[in-house]
N, C-alpha and C positions, 0 to 999 in steps of 0.2 A: 539500427539503433540499438545499443545495449540497455539492459536493465537500468545501470547507473545513468545514462543519457536520459533515458525516459523519465526517470525521477527527477533529475536536474531541470528538465525543461517544464514538467509539471508543476514543481514546487516553485520555480522562477516565476511563471505566469501567476501562480497562486500569492506568492509573495509581493510581486511588484505591481500586479494589476487587479489583484483580488479576484481574479477569474478562475474558475474551476473548468478545465477543459475536459470535458466528459469523455471525448475520444482518447485523449492522452491517459486519463484515469484509466479507462478500459484496458488499454494496452499495457500500461503499468501493472494492473491487476492480474492480468494474465501472464504476464512475464514473470510476476512474483510467485503465481501459483505453479508456473512451469518449473521455476528454479527449485521450490521446495520439493516437487515430486522428483527432479532429477538429481537433487543432492541429499535425498533422505538417507542414503546409506554413507555417506561422506562425514568423516570425523572432523572435518576443517571447513571454515567457512572464509572466502575471501573478504579481507577488511572492508573494502569498498561496498560490497553487496551487504554485509553485515550493517554497515551504516545507513544503507538505503532502508533496510526492513526496520531498524531501530528507530531512525528518523520519521520515517513515514508512519510509524505506530503512535507516535505523540504529537510529532510536530504539526501535521496536517490538520488534526483534531484542534490543536491549540490555535492555530491560525483562522478557524472559521468559528470558533466558539463564540456565541454571543451575538453573532452577526445575522441579522434577519433573513436575508436572503438565502443563507445556507442553513435556516432551520426547516427541515423537511425530512421525511423518512429517507430520501435517497441519500442524502449527505450523512446522515445518522448511521445508516448502513453501510455506506461506504468506509466510513472511518472505523466502524466495528469490524469490518473485514480485513482492514489493515492490521487491526490487532490480533485477530485470528492468525493472518499470515505469519507475523512475526513470532507469535507462539508456536506455531507449526515449525517454523525454521529453526528457532532457539531450543526449544524443547523436544524436537523431533515427535511430536504429537501429531499424527496424520489426521486429516480433516477429510471427510468424504466430499466428492464434487458437488453435493446438494447441501453441504452444512453450512454454506455462507449465505449472509442476508441478502435478498433480492435487491438489485439496484438497476 
């Protein structure tokens, strides 16, 4: 499964069922981190991948904002990490492997 497919599967469950699939999120997070590392020297970003990073950085947080079942450190840290990944990709600012919030 590609990064784009993983994001689409995760976001579809979140949007239609209000289910945060932790396994899919972990896979998405790892794929996004890997993409950042592998593309750090690239001057271009695939439009579909850029859309994943852009949408994940705001849309996921917006979907769960104010919903009690998503009000815990896990979800706050997870959405913060998505912001960090988008920053890493778009600004080419590297983050160390331990610079992410624990989830």
